[in-house]
BASEDREN-270599 format. One record per residue (C-alpha): residue in one letter; y, z, x. Coordinates in steps of 0.2 Angstrom, whole numbers, padded with zeros to 4 digits, always signed. Example, Ala and Ser with C-alpha at 12.3 -4.5 7.8 and 13.67 -1.06 7.14 Angstrom:
BEGIN
A-0022+0039+0062
S-0005+0036+0068
This chain:
BEGIN
X+0199-0176+0230
X+0200-0177+0212
X+0217-0176+0204
X+0216-0168+0185
X+0213-0183+0177
X+0199-0188+0190
X+0193-0170+0183
X+0195-0170+0165
X+0185-0189+0166
X+0173-0180+0174
X+0173-0166+0160
X+0171-0178+0147
X+0158-0187+0154
X+0146-0173+0155
X+0152-0166+0138
X+0145-0183+0132
X+0130-0181+0143
X+0126-0165+0134
X+0130-0169+0118
X+0115-0183+0120
X+0104-0173+0128
X+0108-0160+0114
X+0107-0176+0100
X+0089-0184+0107
X+0079-0173+0113
X+0076-0162+0098
X+0075-0173+0088
X+0062-0181+0096
X+0053-0163+0097
X+0057-0160+0077
X+0058-0179+0069
X+0051-0174+0053
X+0044-0192+0048
X+0046-0201+0033
X+0036-0196+0016
X+0031-0210+0004
X+0027-0205-0014
X+0008-0209-0015
X+0005-0207-0031
X+0011-0203-0050
X-0003-0194-0062
X-0004-0205-0077
X+0008-0196-0094
X+0016-0186-0080
X+0008-0168-0078
X+0011-0156-0064
X-0004-0158-0050
X-0008-0146-0040
X-0027-0147-0032
X-0031-0161-0021
X-0048-0168-0008
X-0051-0181-0002
X-0070-0186-0007
X-0083-0195+0004
X-0079-0213-0002
X-0061-0209+0004
X-0054-0209-0014
X-0041-0193-0018
X-0045-0181-0032
X-0033-0171-0038
X-0034-0161-0052
X-0019-0153-0067
X-0013-0137-0067
X-0002-0130-0081
X-0003-0111-0083
X+0007-0112-0099
X-0003-0125-0107
X-0017-0127-0119
X-0032-0139-0120
X-0042-0144-0104
X-0033-0151-0090
X-0035-0170-0081
X-0044-0175-0065
X-0036-0191-0058
X-0044-0202-0045
X-0034-0214-0032
X-0038-0227-0020
X-0032-0223-0001
X-0021-0234-0005
X-0015-0224-0023
X-0019-0236-0036
X-0026-0226-0050
X-0044-0229-0053
X-0049-0218-0065
X-0042-0204-0077
X-0053-0192-0084
X-0053-0175-0096
X-0062-0159-0088
X-0073-0153-0101
X-0074-0135-0106
X-0059-0132-0093
X-0044-0123-0096
X-0027-0131-0094
X-0025-0123-0076
X-0037-0129-0063
X-0033-0126-0044
X-0044-0130-0029
X-0057-0146-0026
X-0069-0147-0014
X-0085-0158-0010
X-0100-0151-0003
X-0100-0156+0015
X-0111-0170+0015
X-0113-0174-0005
X-0106-0180-0017
X-0104-0165-0028
X-0086-0159-0034
X-0082-0141-0036
X-0066-0137-0044
X-0058-0120-0047
X-0052-0116-0065
X-0040-0105-0063
X-0037-0101-0080
X-0056-0095-0083
X-0057-0089-0065
X-0072-0098-0062
X-0079-0112-0053
X-0085-0129-0061
X-0093-0144-0053
X-0085-0160-0061
X-0093-0178-0064
X-0077-0187-0058
X-0081-0204-0067
X-0085-0194-0085
X-0075-0177-0085
X-0090-0169-0087
X-0095-0149-0081
X-0103-0137-0079
X-0101-0124-0089
X-0097-0113-0076
X-0107-0114-0056
X-0099-0099-0046
X-0098-0084-0055
X-0089-0066-0047
X-0102-0052-0043
X-0092-0037-0050
X-0076-0043-0047
X-0062-0027-0049
X-0052-0034-0059
X-0045-0051-0065
X-0045-0065-0055
X-0034-0076-0047
X-0047-0089-0039
X-0037-0102-0029
X-0043-0114-0015
X-0061-0115-0007
X-0068-0121+0007
X-0085-0121+0018
X-0093-0115+0034
X-0107-0125+0045
X-0122-0118+0034
X-0114-0123+0018
X-0110-0107+0012
X-0093-0110+0001
X-0079-0096+0002
X-0067-0094-0011
X-0048-0087-0011
X-0041-0075-0024
X-0025-0073-0025
X-0024-0059-0035
X-0036-0045-0028
X-0035-0049-0010
X-0055-0055-0011
X-0062-0071+0000
X-0078-0073-0010
X-0092-0079-0003
X-0108-0089-0012
X-0123-0092+0001
X-0134-0107+0001
X-0136-0118-0015
X-0120-0124-0025
X-0121-0113-0041
X-0122-0094-0042
X-0115-0078-0041
X-0103-0076-0026
X-0099-0059-0018
X-0085-0049-0011
X-0086-0055+0009
X-0068-0048+0013
X-0055-0036+0003
X-0038-0035+0011
X-0025-0028+0008
X-0017-0041+0020
X-0023-0054+0007
X-0011-0046-0007
X+0004-0054-0013
X+0013-0036-0013
X+0031-0039-0018
X+0034-0055-0013
X+0037-0072-0020
X+0028-0084-0027
X+0015-0071-0034
X+0002-0077-0024
X-0008-0067-0009
X-0023-0075-0003
X-0021-0095-0004
X-0024-0110+0006
X-0042-0106+0020
X-0050-0116+0032
X-0062-0113+0048
X-0058-0118+0064
X-0072-0129+0072
X-0082-0114+0081
X-0083-0108+0062
X-0079-0091+0072
X-0061-0090+0063
X-0055-0090+0044
X-0039-0093+0042
X-0029-0089+0025
X-0011-0094+0020
X-0004-0076+0012
X+0010-0086-0001
X+0018-0072-0005
X+0021-0065+0013
X+0021-0080+0021
X+0008-0077+0031
X-0005-0085+0041
X-0019-0075+0043
X-0034-0072+0053
X-0051-0066+0050
X-0065-0068+0064
X-0083-0071+0060
X-0098-0065+0070
X-0115-0072+0061
X-0109-0074+0047
X-0098-0056+0046
X-0082-0056+0045
X-0073-0047+0057
X-0054-0037+0054
X-0042-0049+0049
X-0025-0045+0055
X-0008-0059+0052
X-0010-0073+0066
X+0008-0078+0062
X+0026-0074+0049
X+0041-0084+0041
X+0029-0099+0033
X+0041-0100+0018
X+0026-0099+0005
X+0014-0105+0013
X+0002-0113+0002
X-0013-0124+0004
X-0020-0127+0023
X-0032-0140+0033
X-0035-0139+0050
X-0036-0156+0061
X-0046-0161+0075
X-0039-0149+0086
X-0039-0134+0078
X-0019-0135+0073
X-0017-0130+0055
X-0005-0141+0044
X+0000-0127+0030
X+0012-0132+0014
X+0028-0121+0015
X+0031-0122-0005
X+0048-0116-0006
X+0053-0123+0013
X+0048-0142+0007
X+0039-0145+0022
X+0022-0147+0030
X+0021-0133+0047
X+0010-0138+0059
X+0005-0122+0068
X-0006-0120+0085
X-0021-0107+0086
X-0011-0097+0094
X+0002-0096+0079
X+0017-0104+0089
X+0026-0120+0078
X+0022-0136+0084
X+0031-0146+0070
X+0038-0148+0054
X+0036-0165+0044
X+0041-0170+0030
X+0058-0164+0018
X+0066-0165+0001
X+0080-0178-0002
X+0085-0171-0021
X+0077-0177-0038
X+0082-0195-0045
X+0079-0202-0062
X+0068-0186-0063
X+0056-0193-0047
X+0057-0182-0032
X+0059-0188-0018
X+0051-0183-0001
X+0042-0166-0004
X+0045-0153-0016
X+0035-0138-0020
X+0020-0144-0010
X+0004-0136-0013
X-0013-0144-0006
X-0013-0154+0008
X-0028-0163+0014
X-0031-0178+0025
X-0037-0195+0024
X-0054-0201+0028
X-0049-0212+0046
X-0035-0194+0049
X-0020-0208+0048
X-0010-0200+0034
X-0008-0182+0023
X-0009-0181+0006
X+0002-0166-0002
X+0003-0163-0022
X+0020-0161-0027
X+0016-0146-0039
X+0035-0148-0043
X+0034-0128-0051
X+0050-0123-0057
X+0042-0101-0060
X+0055-0096-0071
X+0045-0109-0084
X+0029-0095-0082
X+0041-0079-0082
X+0043-0080-0063
X+0059-0077-0054
X+0072-0090-0050
X+0069-0098-0033
X+0081-0110-0022
X+0068-0124-0029
X+0068-0120-0047
X+0082-0128-0054
X+0078-0144-0044
X+0060-0143-0052
X+0068-0141-0070
X+0074-0157-0066
X+0057-0168-0065
X+0050-0179-0077
X+0037-0188-0065
X+0026-0178-0058
X+0021-0184-0039
X+0008-0184-0025
X+0014-0189-0009
X+0010-0194+0007
X+0018-0193+0027
X+0007-0198+0042
X-0001-0184+0050
X+0005-0185+0067
X+0013-0172+0078
X+0027-0180+0088
X+0029-0177+0105
X+0037-0162+0111
């Protein structure tokens, strides 16, 4: 028979056990991992577009929507060493999505400021004046990100018009509106970009598209190259920006207003939240701040992501939770973290 002290002791042990369970199990399931600074762009411009080339090098483009002159393109080794920095000839100051055409060394770059897509030579900065244009665009486009299907067709998100543009076959030509849908519009959300990062699953029968303003991932079924009716797969990814799919069809999304990478499975369930913001120190971000464009390393071991570090007020937007932090940044950065989903 237990006396009062015995019962108290058991109660204390039970509480300690409960506390241990609470503190260890969720921590293992939601281990955010360590975010490292991968590289610092020369001259400290904002960088947004990012892709990993067939050579394993990392390519990033600069983004300054309030600026003038041409954008820059930087090439870094997989270790983060600057290999090349060139001016993109004939470009605006605001470049966004970058991607190599599958199986080639042809680099496509979205010129957001000019509403077109260029082919850029990373070694010289020479660019086609125009590679991809839009057929019968209903208004002013907001071309943002691009991807490809297994047949080599190019798909481009339009953040302002709620359109996915498609170019069949050749790398250059006139893209047509493949999907136009309200679910791809920014509506009244913040930041005011609708359709953004996009990517196909391995089967090629679904295209996933981030809607940044609405915090959605939109799912578009595809049959024989024909798009079906879009639907919202999942909600509440705060500032869903760029995205990339892994070999298991998990979707890794840069949440630019939550300063994290959210990983969801194909059902829309969150299975990991990686990275975090750890302040601005001496003008440099520690961790993630307005993460924008993610891409896996060639060996799949790392996830690279640009820290856009954009104060929306500087381009006439509203204040967000990160605005005052972004205003402190003097040296913009590219981050990396282990491409690992912690055990659950």
